[in-house]
Every structure is written in structure tokens, then in C-alpha cells.
N, C-alpha and C positions, 0 to 999 in steps of 0.2 A: 459936704457931709449931709446937708438937709435932704437932698434927693435920695441918697442911699438909705438914710434913716427912715424917711417916710414910706418909701416903697417896701423896705424890709419889714417895717411895722405892719403895714396893711396886708402884705402877702402872708406873713406868718399868722397874724390874728385870724384871717379868714381860713387859712389852711388848718389851723388848730381846732376849729369848731368840729366836734364829733370825732376828733383824732383820739388814738388810744391813750395819749398822755392826758388829754382832757378827761377821758373816762377814768383814768387812774386818779386824777384830782378829785373827782366825785367819790370814788371808792375811799380814798384817804379821808376825805371830809366826813363821810358817813361813819367810817370806822372809829376815827379818833375824836371827832367833834371838838377840835382845837384849831380854829382857822389860822391864827397868827403863826404858829410854828410850821404849819403846812405851807402857807404862803411864802414864808422865808425860805423853807426848804426847796420849793419850786424855783424861787428866784436864784438861789445859790447853784442848784443843779443846772438850771438853764444857762446861767452866766458861764459856768465852767464848760459845759457841753458846747455851747455856741462859740465860746472863745476858741476852743480847739478846732471847731468846724470853720470858723472865720479865718484862723491862721492857715488851715489847709487850703481854703479857697484863695487867700491872698498869695500863697506860695504857688498854687497852680496858675493863678492869673499872671504871675511874673514869669513862669516857666514856659508857657504856651504862647505862640505868636498871636497877635490880635486877630488876624484873619481866621485862624483855626479856633481860637477861643470863641469867636462870634458864633460859629457853627455848633460847637460843643454846647455852649450856653443855650442857644436856640433850641437844640434838641432836648436838653435837660429841662428847660422851662415847659416845653410842650409835653414831654413825658410826665413832668410833675403835675401839670394840669389834668392829664388823663388819669394819673394815679389817685388824685384827690377824689375822683368820682367813685373809687372803690371804697366802700365803707370799712372802717376799722373796727376790729373787735379786740377787746382787752383779753389777753391771755391770762390763764390762771396764775402763771409765774409772775406776770407783771402786777397782778392784783395782790399777790401774797406779800404784803408789807407787814413785817413783824416788828414789834417794839424791840429795839435793841438797847444797848446801854447808852446809846445816843438819844433815845427817846423818840418822840414824834418827829422832831426836826431831822434827826439822823436817818430815821426810816424813810422819810420823804425824800431827802437828798439822794440816798442810795437808790431807791426804787425808781424815782423820777429820772435820774441820770441814766440808769440802765435802760429804762423804757424808751428814752429819747435816742439811744444809739441806733443809727441806721434809719431813723424815722424820717418822714418826708420833710418835716421842718428843719431837721439837722442838715439834710441834703440841700434844702433850699438855702440855708445859711452858707454852705460851701459855694453854691452857684452864685449867690448874690455878692459874696465877698470877692469872688473871682471876677465878676462883672464890674463892680464899682471900684475896686482897688481902694476901699475905704473900710478897713478893719473895724474901727471904732463905731462908725455910723451904722454898719451892718449888724454888728454884735449888739449894740444898744437897741437898734430897731427891732431885731428879731426877738430879743429878750422882752422888750416892751410888748410886742405882739403876743408872745406867749403869756405874759401876765394879764393882758387885756382879755384873753380868752379863758384863762384858768382861774383868776381871782373871783370873778362872778360865780363860776362853777363851784368853787370852794365855799364861798359865802352863802350861796343860795341853794346849794345841793340839787336835789332832784327837781325842784320847782323850776330852776333855770334850764335844766336839760330838756324839759318839755316845752319851754317858751319859744325856742327857736327851731325852725325847720332845718335840720342838718342838710337835707337834700338841697334846699335853696342856697344855703351858705356855701356848701361844697360846689354847687353849680357856679356861683359868683367867683369863688376862688379859682376854680378850674378855668373859667373864661379869662380871668386876670392873668394866670400863668401862660395860657396858650397865646393870648394877645402879646404878652411880653416876648414870647418866643418868635412869633410872627414878625414883630417889630425888629427883632435882631436879624432875622432872615432877610428882611427888606433893607437892612442897613440903617434903620431909623434909630437914633440914639435915645436913650432914656436915662 
């Protein structure tokens, strides 16, 4: 579990820097100025989203032969590394978080969950769960990675957004995913 947890945490924390869901966290923080319900909303949305993604990855990992899975995962990790280099933009629909009867927490859960659907960190969770066959290690790791990237954004707002170079962080994350893909192609386990 330790290896799956650590790799999942690092991969998602790096991939999330500058991602549209991190931008959404900044928008929610600026709009509502209530960090605790936003943080809890991000946590709940991420746990639910990544639990579903982890379950899909575990199912695919059991369904596909190890040899085929190695090539699928290698290709997906390399593709993920290249995808990370494309900057995300927050769509107006993603940013349109309205106060519902559930309040700031409910608005955060709903908008964050929907924004995460089909996002690179969700797809990375599927791939990591398929690779490691460790549902809990991957889901807990990817969730921690999301929180490591989003909580500072929520707490520090715009000041945090300008403190890190998204290009540098995206470059590191891209290299990490491509290296993982190459290691799989070479048959080196991780």
C-alpha cells in the first residue's frame, strides 16, 4: 500500500497544479470567502469521484491480462504526461458555482465533482488503480494529492497562484508520468 499511496499522492499533487479544478478552488475561495466548507467540499467531492475512478481502475486491472495492461498503462501514463503540458482553462460553466440550499459546502461538492469528471487526475486515478491493484492506497493517495494542491490555493487565494510557476510544475509532472510509462514499457516494476 505504501508504494501505491506515495506514487498516487505525488503524481496527482503535481498534476493538479494549474489544473481546472485548482482554478475552481481559487474561484470558490474568492467568491465565498469561507475556506472550511470549501475544503470539506473538495475533500468529499474528491473522495467520491476518485473512489469511483479507483473502482473502475481495479475492475479494469482484474479484467485485462497483465501483459496487455502493461502496454495500456504505459501508453496512458505517457499520454497523461503529454496532456499535462497543455494548460487548463476554467470554463464558465465550471466556475458558475451558485449558492444552493446546501450552502457553500454543497455548491463546492457539486461543482468540484462535476469539474473533476473526465479530468486528468480522475483518469490518472483509474490508471494508478489498474496498475497497483490497491484501491485504498490509490484513492487515499490521489485524494491527499488533490488536497495538497487545493488547500493552499483555497487558503491563500491569488497569492498562491502566482507563487508557483505552473509551467515548471507541469513540466515535472509530465516528466514523472512519461518516466512511469517508459518504466512500464521496459518492464521495470514500480
